[in-house]
N, C-alpha and C positions, 0 to 999 in steps of 0.2 A: 378930218381932224381939225379941231380948233381948241385953244386953251379955254378953261373955265373962265367966264367973264363976270361972275358975281363974286361977292365975298367968299373966302374959302369955307367958312363954317356952313354955308348954304349948299355945298356940294353933297349929293346923296350919300356918298361913301362916308363923309364926315358925320352926317346926321345918323346914319345907321350905326356906325361904330360908337359914337357918343351915347346914343340911346341904349346900346347893348351894355356899355359900362355902367350906366345909370341903373339898369335892371339888375345887374349883379350887386350893386351897392344897396339897392332898395328891396332885395329879395326877402321873401317870407322865411325867416330862419327856422320856423317850425316844420317846414316841408322841404322835400328835395326840389331842386330846380332843373328844368330842362330849358335850355336857351338855344333857339335857332336864329342865327345871325345870317341873314341872306343879303350879301352885298350884290348890287346890280352890276358893278364894274368887274372886269373890263369888257363891258358890253357896248356896242354902238348905241348912240353916237359917242365917239372918242372925244371926251372933253376933260382932259386931265388938269390938275392944278399946275400952275406955272413952275412952282418950286420943284415938282417932281419931273416935269418936262425938261427943266434945265439939267437934270442929272444925266441925261442922255444926249446932250448937245455935243456934237463932234464925234459921237460913238458910231462906229461902223455897224450898221444894222444887218440882220440876216436877209437873205434873198429867198423869195418863194421857190420851191422846188417844182420841177416839171417832169412828169412821167413820160415814158416812151409810147404810151397807149392813148394819149388824149385825143388825137385826131380820129383814130379808127374805132375806138371803143367807148367814146364819151357818152354816158347815158343821157337821156333826154332831160332828166332832172338836173344834171350837171350843166347841160347847155343853157337851161333857163337861168340858173344861178349866175353863170358867166355873163349872160346877156344883161341880167338885172344890174349887175355890178360893173358893167362896161369893162370887163377884165382886159380886153384887147386894147383898151385906150388908157390904161393906168400907167402913168409915167414912173420911172424909177424914183423921182423926187416925191411923188405922192405916196408911193409904196413905203418909202423911208419914213415919211411923216406918219403914216398909219402905224408902223411898227414902234416909233418913238412914243406915240400916244398910247398904244396898247401897253408897252412896258411901263410907262409912267403911271397908268391906272393900276397896274398890278403892284407897283411899288407902294402906292397909296393904300391899297388893301392890305399889303404885307405889314405896313406900319401899324394899321389898326388892329390886325391880329395880335401883334406884339403888345399893344396897349390893352387889349382885352385879357390876354394871358397875365399881364402885369396886374390888372385889376383883380383877377381871380387870386393871384398870389397875395396881394395886399389884404384881401378879404379872408385869408387863411384857409382857402379851399383847394389848394393844389394837392392835398393829401387824398382827396376823394373825387376829383373832377376828371372825367374823360374828355378828350377832344377828338372830333372827327372833321376833317377838311375834305370837301369834295365840290363838284360843280354839276349843273344840269346839262351842260354842253360846252364845247370848246369853240374855236374859230379857225377856219382853214387859212386865214391870213394870206390869201393869194396862191397857196399851193395848188398846182394843177389848174390854175385859172379860177379857183373857187374862193369865195369869201363867206364869212359867217358859218351857218350850220346847214341843216336840212340835207345831209348826206352822211355816208358812213366811212369817209376818209379819216385818217388818223387825227388831223387837226380838229375835226368836228366832234368825234365820239370818244377819243382816248383822253379822258379827264383824270385829274389827280384824285387819289383816295388815300388819305393818311389817317390812321387810327392810332391815337396815343393814350396809353393808360395814365393814371394820376402820376405826374412827375415826381412827387414827393411821397408817394405811397410805398408800401412794402411790396416791391415788385416780385420778390421771391415767393411770397405767399399768394399775392394776387394773380400772378401770371404763371411762373414756373421757376424752380431753383436755377439761378444763373441766367435768367432771361436777359437777352441782349437787345437793346433798342436799336432802331435804325435799319432793321432788316426789311427786305422787300420780297414780294411774292408775285410772280408773273401769271398766276392763274386768272381766268376770265371771271370777272364779277360785274355786277350792275347796281344801279341805284335801288332796285327792288330789295337788295341785301341790306340796306341801311336800317330799315325799321326792325327786322328780326335781330340784327346785331345789337341795336340799342336795347331791345327787350331782353336779350340774353345778358347784357351787361347789368341791367337792372334786376335780374332774377325773376323776370315775368315770363309766363308760359307763352311760347310762340305758337300762333294759330297754325294748324296743319294745312289749311286751304290756300295759303299764300304761295306765290312763286319764289319769293326771296329766301335766302339761307343766311344763317348767322355766320359772320366772318370771325367771330371771337376765337374759335379753335385755330384758325390760320394765324391770327395775331399772336396767340400764345405759343404755337409750335413753330412758326416761321416757315412752314411748308404745308403741302397738301393742297386740296382743291375742293370746291363745293359743287362743281358741275364739269362735264366733259367739254361742252361747247355752249356758246351763247348765241341766241337768235335775236336779231334786231329787226325792227320794222318801222317804216316811216311813210306817211302820206295817206291819201284816201284810196279806197278800193278802186283798182283799175290803173292806178298810177304809183303804186307803192315801190319803195326800195326795200329789199331784204338783205340781211347780212347774216352769215354764219361764220363763227370763228372759234378756234380753240386756243388762241393766243400765239400760235405758231403760223397758222394759215388763216387767211380771210377770203371768203367768197361773197361776192355781191351780185345780186340779180335784180334787174328792173322789170317790174310787171308790165309796163306799157310797151317798151321796145324789145324786151328779151335780152338786152345788153348784159354781158357777164364780165366781171373782173375777178381775177384770182391772184392773190399775192402771198408769197412766202415771207410773212412779216418778220419771222425770226431772223432772216438774212437780209431783208429789204424793208427796214422799218419805215422808210419814207414812201413806200409803195410806188416805186419808180417803174417797176417791170411787171406788166400784166402777163401771167403765165397761161392764159387760156389756150393759146395755140401750141405752146411748147410742152405743156404738161397735161396731155389728154386724160391720163389715168387719174391724176389728182382732181382734175376738173370734174370728171365723171363722179368721183367719190363725193365731192362737196355738193355738187348739184343734187345727187341722190339724197344726201342728208337733209337738204332744204325741202325736197319733195316729201321725205318722211315726216319732218317736223310739221309742215303745213297739212299733210294728210291726216295728222292726229286731230285736226280741228274738224268742226262740223261744217261741211260744204264751203270751204274756202275756194273762191273762184279762180285763184292763181294756180290750182292743181286740178287736173282732170285725167282720169285713166292712167295715173302714175307718171304724168308729164307736167312740166311747167307750161302755163298757157299765157303768152303775152297778148295784150289787147291791141297793140299797134306795132306789129313786128317791124323792126328796122327804121322806124320813124325818126326823122331828124327835123330840127327847127329850120324854117326857111329864113332867108335874109330879111324878108318883110316882117316876120314874127319877131325876130331879134330887134329890128329897128323900132317896133311899136311897143316893146316892153317898157313899162314905166316903173321906176323904183322911187316911190315917194315916201316909203315908210321911215326913211332916215332923215327926211327934211324937217328942220326945226324953225319955227317962227320966233318972234320976240317973246322974251320971258317977262 
């Protein structure tokens, strides 16, 4: 983490927010407007504005959590991430700096979201403008020795999703009589649900062939679900991580090593306790669900004869492999 070293207005977040406000002011008033404002922050490299970094000076920062499963059940993908980020050599001071930079970057984004909403208000558009806030991924921020993404732990894949109808619209007519804002729904949803939700809001027919589902009924009713469980997949064939979750349980299986993680996230939201050994019945159930979901595909090599097939059972990284891992994608030269 290092503070932004150029004039504030050159920061990517400042430019993105400013251009979004310009687009609202310069919109074609004869047509509807769809605005996708894609902030890159808070993404590495952490380079916040000094004025936002100062807000967290002297503030006690959170500490990464550590599960009781990390030594015995660490998937190979997790081992690689930990080695790339030198997790075992990160000092408390550097971790604190990372958190301050992360929070400062989020503060900057939050300020621009407010300015964008204000620009919509000044343009007289709050009566018919919907807002959706989400992200493509999160960051583990040191939890379980992991940083960034490329895994299915909470920090990486549990991203925000806020859907807000027009703040000044007729909510009784638009949503439902007595509709109450600020409600939450814990059902499992994914980014594939964004497009059909937007189409539903716009009154456009949703294609039948897509995987996503409109979340508009959930927003209106404040309850219900669009699927029973959610399947996640990451990586190239032979080295993939899979996840199946219903929002209460989460099962993770690694294709290379066959490593398994099972969490009762309803009671263990930080995923501290792997229940693979202590909950054999639940393990069997969720393993079978993954087998069934992959079995619906055409010739997925992760499944054969009704069983999951690891490509490198029990493999662990050697100390030599860890030492030779080079993390150069976050290095920055002169601007």
